[in-house]
C-alpha angles and dihedrals in degrees: 000000000000093000091052092047094059097039110131095005121138136258087039097197093049091055091044091058092042090055091049097050091043087064090059118079105236111164117154111295089014099082100115095104096047091047089053088050091052093049092046091048091050090051090051087054091053092249128135123233139180134199129211130218096273095045107264112147128207121193119200122216110186118227122268115259109288094015097083092112095054119112115279108250123208114207106195132196136155122238102208130083136202111258110216129146140173111264096245094052117100106219132137108206090197093059112015129078121225117270116207142174139190122260109185108294094354140077113219136176125238102260096318137083110284099220094226082133097100101342093091089053091051092047092047092050092050090049092051092048089052095049109106094179095063117107106216148142124246111314130200113193107204117198110187129194135230099008094150101056105030114348083244097158095048091046091055102043103129125218109268095025088106126021105189124129092202125052130189114192111205097199106096125111109215119076111220093030124106114204120209102169143024142190126267119228149188138185127236115201118192133183121198110203116229136196120217134210131196116266111239139171133035100324140146128217115226133186117219115200135189111207142164101046123140099226113181143168112332091220105034097038104030093102094054094083096237116166121260112225092213091054093048090049090052091051091049093050093047089052091048091048090057094051108033138033095259129180117196117224106169146344128209134168147132124028111208131053091222098047128082103238114253100184139033138170138191134190117219137175123221135167111277090243091061099052093101090049090057091055090048094051091047091052090050091051091050090054091049092051093047090051094045096048095030110166094007097066107016093156099054113137135185106203129190122200137163110271134204115283108270122217096188138026137182114280114246095261092052092046091053092046093051096046093046089048093053092044092051099049109103119233132185137020114356099179140356120224116267091202106045118046116242093001118135105228101186134012143155130211125207093212118163135021125188137168120218138155092279094053140265115334124196129187118210130183126211126196135181140156087220115067095213092051091051089055091045097056091043088055091050091053091046091050090058088052092050091052088057092048092250126164106241123214116177121191124231091250128200134261127254125244111251112224118243110198090181093059114141093214089051091054090049091048092053091052093046094048093047091050093046100045106018096241140080117262118232117252116214148153118232131223092217122086118261127186095233100094094043095050092046090052093046094054095046102268130265096101109135104224143186133167129214140153147155125293111280120177124200100006116187092030136080087253089069112133136164126219102237094204091054090056090062092049092046093050094047089051091049091052092049091048091054089050092047095051089052 
């Protein structure tokens, strides 16, 4: 299937490498096999590589004859991918490769994330390293680990591991756009303690499920107004609590801190006589959500099924505390930038919800291009948790990447793109987190950096798809940029 999907696509070697790495499971923190593949491939090309303590790999491509004095260029990608799938899809991300197919102008996986973020970057870098016809200066191909769940690789790049004065990050998702800045971020994890009581009487256990949402990247897609499954579940449960004698047993939803949750489910207990009423309320909520989100989330569903018999449920005080807590947590865009048009400045994502013995735990993610505003929205989220008696655990976070409009590599990139395609590229900052600022900081600063990539729609969700024509344009631009810097 994968071989057929890429047949006839250009650049041929980029798609060849993408097909090969797609066969290797490479979820975050499971990159060992793909890193071994990269090192083995570099060796087969006659290139040297080295690996640091956390796993980052750098491959060295010596300069072409006569270009030895050119600036050393770092081409940087991350090797991991977000592992998300639709519930009905049978796929083990620890064992199975990604299966994909072509839909018109796009390549798309079969009910899972595609891994074009940043698989196309990895494949493009391998293709460039292999190219013996390219005239270039010294190149350092930097393959980092665990970008998606902690920016671990970037945060552990040691001084001296790379030496370049110019860096091109190949992890953006809009062809024709040059990125020169990104948001910083942190996670806030909170656990609300609950007390439980035995379930008694003539009751029935029911499972309430939110399905059919688009989800998406919590940085790239947060401004699109897509529904959050955890928020819709909270609204549904609050409505049920007003109309039936409901006991709450458990809550689950979301899976990644940097993905807008697409699905959620809760187990409740109600008197047998009120089972039909639950179905009625769920149907009413579905109508409300379809009306509220209209064309954005046309496939939203609120499903009711029989659940496993529950022996215990939250006591009433705990139920109220948890639902008020979830209802009160902010989600979405907090503020747009007043300096850069259409840029989200600050946001927060209600990302993951789990029930365990200790209580209900939620993971939230805050982003901002202004450090003080990132801290501000994290404190707002934490305050909601404190009001509910939650245990608060903030992460260390990561810094943003400050835009430099006077960048020399940016000026060169604008000239190269205009010459190549007859139009000016857009210059933007992005609300998602990129590794550029962190790596620059780790190696002592002074690395002139830009980020660019092909067009990828719906990253971090099973709707992820890459525009195959944009990959060719992106790769041609990358090749010309390497030539121009030399």
